[in-house]
C-alpha positions as CSV (number, residue, x, y, z in Angstrom):
1,M,113.8,92.0,94.4
2,S,111.6,95.2,94.3
3,R,112.7,98.5,93.0
4,I,112.5,101.5,95.4
5,D,111.1,104.6,93.9
6,P,113.2,107.7,94.5
7,I,112.0,110.2,97.1
8,P,110.7,113.4,95.4
9,V,112.4,116.7,96.3
10,T,110.6,120.0,95.7
11,L,112.8,123.1,95.5
12,I,111.4,126.4,96.6
13,S,113.3,129.4,95.2
14,D,110.7,132.1,96.0
15,P,110.1,132.9,99.7
16,R,106.4,133.6,98.8
17,T,105.8,130.1,97.6
18,L,103.6,128.0,99.9
19,V,104.0,124.3,99.9
20,P,101.8,122.2,102.1
21,L,103.7,120.1,104.6
22,D,102.4,116.9,106.2
23,G,103.8,114.3,108.6
24,D,105.6,112.5,105.7
25,T,107.4,115.6,104.5
26,V,110.8,116.9,105.7
27,L,111.6,120.6,105.2
28,I,115.2,121.6,104.7
29,R,116.0,125.4,104.8
30,L,119.2,126.4,103.2
31,P,120.6,129.5,104.9
32,A,121.9,132.6,103.1
33,N,125.6,133.3,103.1
34,S,126.5,134.2,106.7
35,G,128.6,137.2,105.6
36,H,131.5,136.5,108.0
37,G,134.1,138.0,105.8
38,H,134.2,136.2,102.4
39,A,136.6,137.5,99.8
40,D,135.1,137.4,96.3
41,G,135.6,134.0,94.7
42,D,136.7,132.3,97.9
43,V,135.0,129.1,98.9
44,C,134.1,129.2,102.6
45,V,134.1,125.7,104.1
46,A,131.7,126.7,106.9
47,C,129.1,128.1,104.4
48,S,129.4,125.3,101.9
49,G,128.9,122.7,104.7
50,I,125.6,124.1,105.8
51,T,124.3,124.6,102.2
52,D,125.4,121.3,100.7
53,V,122.0,119.9,99.8
54,R,123.5,116.4,99.0
55,A,125.1,116.1,102.4
56,L,121.8,117.3,104.1
57,L,119.7,114.7,102.1
58,Y,122.2,112.0,103.0
59,N,122.0,112.9,106.6
60,L,118.2,112.5,106.4
61,L,118.7,108.9,105.2
62,E,121.2,108.2,107.9
63,E,119.0,109.6,110.6
64,Y,116.1,107.4,109.4
65,R,118.3,104.4,109.2
66,R,119.5,104.9,112.8
67,N,115.9,105.4,114.1
68,M,116.6,109.1,114.9
69,R,113.7,110.4,112.7
70,P,110.5,108.9,111.4
71,A,110.0,107.7,107.9
72,F,109.4,110.3,105.2
73,S,108.2,110.2,101.7
74,R,108.9,113.7,100.4
75,V,111.4,116.5,101.0
76,V,111.0,120.2,100.4
77,V,114.2,122.3,100.1
78,D,113.7,126.0,100.7
79,A,116.6,127.6,98.8
80,S,115.0,131.1,98.7
81,A,117.8,132.6,100.8
82,V,120.6,131.1,98.7
83,A,122.2,133.5,96.2
84,D,123.1,130.9,93.6
85,K,120.1,128.6,93.3
86,G,121.7,127.1,90.2
87,Q,124.2,125.3,92.3
88,V,121.4,123.7,94.3
89,V,119.6,122.6,91.1
90,A,122.9,121.3,89.7
91,A,123.5,119.3,92.9
92,L,120.0,117.8,92.8
93,T,120.2,116.9,89.1
94,G,123.6,115.3,89.1
95,K,125.3,118.2,87.2
96,L,127.9,118.6,89.9
97,P,130.7,116.1,90.3
98,A,130.3,113.6,93.1
99,Q,132.5,114.5,96.1
100,A,131.9,111.3,98.1
101,L,130.0,108.0,98.0
102,R,127.1,109.8,99.7
103,D,126.5,111.9,96.5
104,H,125.9,108.7,94.6
105,T,123.5,107.5,97.2
106,V,121.6,110.7,97.1
107,A,121.4,110.6,93.3
108,R,119.8,107.1,93.5
109,M,117.5,107.9,96.4
110,F,116.2,111.4,95.6
111,V,114.7,113.0,92.5
112,L,114.0,116.7,91.9
113,V,110.4,117.3,90.9
114,G,108.5,120.3,89.6
């Protein structure tokens, strides 16, 4: 049985950073808070759903498995619009508690690089 190397994930936190993209690279852009009336400290389900990097990475795997997207060997996550980039790093490095089985799958299949 062969071991599968994790797919590298590059995180962009500065909008001026240029990362070359090729046919084997998927770009995920995390949007800024939509500003639709959050109270300080409240967790917005809508915003957390579109910025949950683990769910987005898992969706990439599922889309590939279902032949909905071509194979990819690298992912670039643009988090330059996200206010708390530490949450994105924590999610990609296993520092946040797993919320679902998908989070364990993402932890095995993806690795944050550079």
